[in-house]
N, C-alpha and C positions, 0 to 999 in steps of 0.2 A: 156585512151581509155576505156571505158565498155567492157567485154567480158561476153557473155551470154553462163551458163554452165549448166550443170545438171550432179547430180549423182543420184546414188541408194541408197535408205535409207529405210530397211526392206521392201523392195519390191516396193518401190514407185520411179518415176523420179522426183527428188526435184530440181527444177530451182534455181537458182541464179545468180547474177549480180557480178562481181568482178573488181575491178579497182586498181589502185597503183601498186608499188614497194613491193613484200614480203619481203624485207630489211625493209620494213619502220612498225611503230606502225602498230598494227591492229584493226580496229575499225569493229563491226556488226552491220548493219542498220536493225531494227525489226521493220516491218510494221506495219500500222493499219489496220481496219476494214472502208471499204468494199476493201481497197485497196490491192496493192501489190509491190514488191519490185520497180515495175515502179514508185511509187511514189520519187524514190530516182534518179531519171533517170539526175536529174539535179545537185544535190547534189553531186553527185559522182563526176564527173568531176573537180568541185572546190574543193574538198579533195585530190582528189587521186596523187598531188604532196606531199602530207605529209603523207598519210597513205596506208596500205593495206587494202582495202574495201571490204566486204562481204554483199551482201544483199537478202536474201532467199527469197522465197515464202512459206507459209504454204500449206501442201495438203487442197485442195480445192479453193484455191486464186492462180490468175496471171497465170504462166504457169508450176505449179506442178500438177502431177497427183490429181484427184479429185474421190477417192475411194468412193464406194457407201456405205451411211449413214447405212446401214443396217450390215455393215461388218466393219465399221470404225467409231471408238467415235471422233469426233469431239469436244474435248474438250480440257482446255488448257493444260491440263496435257499430252494429246496425240501430240499436235500440238510442245508442248515444246521438247518432246521426239523424235520427228522426226528432228527438228530443231537441237537438241542437237545431233543426229546422222550426219547430214550433217557437222557440224563444226569438228566433231570430225576425220569426214572423209577426210577433207581438211588442217585438222593439227591447227584449231585454237582452241589453250588451254589457252591461256592468250590474253586479248583483250580489248578494251573499249567497253563499248556497249551503243549505241543509242536506244530508246525504244519509240514508238510513239504508244498511244490507244492499240491496241492488244498486240502490241510488248512489252507491260508491264508485264502481267500475262504469258507470252510465257517466255521472259528473265530473270524475277524473278524465274521461276521454275528452268531454267536452272542453277542459279546462286546459287540457295538453294541447288540443288545437287553437285556444285562445286563452293563455293565460293573463292576458289585459281585462279579460271579462270578469275575474274574481276579484271581489273587495275583499271579504271574508267568507269563512267557512264554518259549518259545524259536522263533525263526522260521528254518526252514530253506529256502534256495531256493523261496520264495512271493513272489508279487505282491501288493500291497495298493493298487497305481495303475495307469494305464494308461500313463504317460511309460515304463514300462520296455519297452515291446512296439514294435521297430522293423517296418519292411516287409516284415521276413521273417516276421511272425505274420498277415499280411493274410489268408492264406487259412484260417485258423482264425479270424481275429476276423469275417470275414465271413459265412464257411462254417457258422460252428457258432455265434456270439455274437450277430448283429446281422441276419442275414437265412439263416434256418435253414430250409432245404427239401431236398429230395431232390438239386436239382440243384448246391446249392452244397456241400452234404455229400457229393459224390461225390469231388473230388478228394482227400480227406483220409481219406476213411472208411478204406480199407482201411491206411493209415499207421496210424491211431491206433486202428483197431478190427479190425483183421484179424490173424490169427495171426501172419505173417511181420513186422507193425508192431511187435508185442508182443515178438517174439524179440530184432528189431532194439534196442529200449528197452532191454532188458537186460542184451546182450551186445557192443553198438557201441562200441569203444574197448577193450574189457577185456582185458587183456594173457595171461589164461588163463582164457578162457570154462567149463573143465572145473570151476573154483571157483566158479561161478554155481548155487547149487540149483534143479535144474529144476522144484521147487515152485513157483519163482515164476510 
C-alpha cells in the first residue's frame, strides 16, 4: 500500500510516496519532467513486496511546495539538495536508485556528493552528459540553461509549462489516448 507523506526540508514541505517494508532493500524513484512521483503509482505496488520504496516530488512538482522563482533557484543543483535533504531526514543513506529523465541530473548530483550511498542504479531516458544534445535542443539550452531571462524563456514556455504542452507530452503518439489517466 502506498503511503503519502511530507517532510520539511529547508523550509519546504516535500511530498513523497512510500511503500513496502523498511526491512527490505531501499529503492529511491526519481521522476522526470513534467511529471511527479505520481508516475510511479503503478510501479510501487508491483515492487513493494521486495523493496522499501520512496518517490519524492521535487520543489515545484506534484505536491511539494512551489517556492517563488525570485527566491528559489530551480536548478538541478538545488533540486538535488532538497531531495538529498529529504533522503537524510527519512534515513535513506544506502539504496538503489531509479532515475528517469530529470531524475538523472538530480540523482547523479546526490551520488556525486555521496557515492557510498549508491548500491545499484537503473537509468531510464536520462542524460548525464552534453554530447547527447543536438542543435534541436538549442532553444532549451540557451533559453533555459545558459542565458535564462524572460526573452529566452518565451519561445519554450508554452511548450514546457503551458497546459497544451503538458497534454501534448502525455498524449503525442499514443495509439489510444483514452488509456492515459487524466490524473497525469
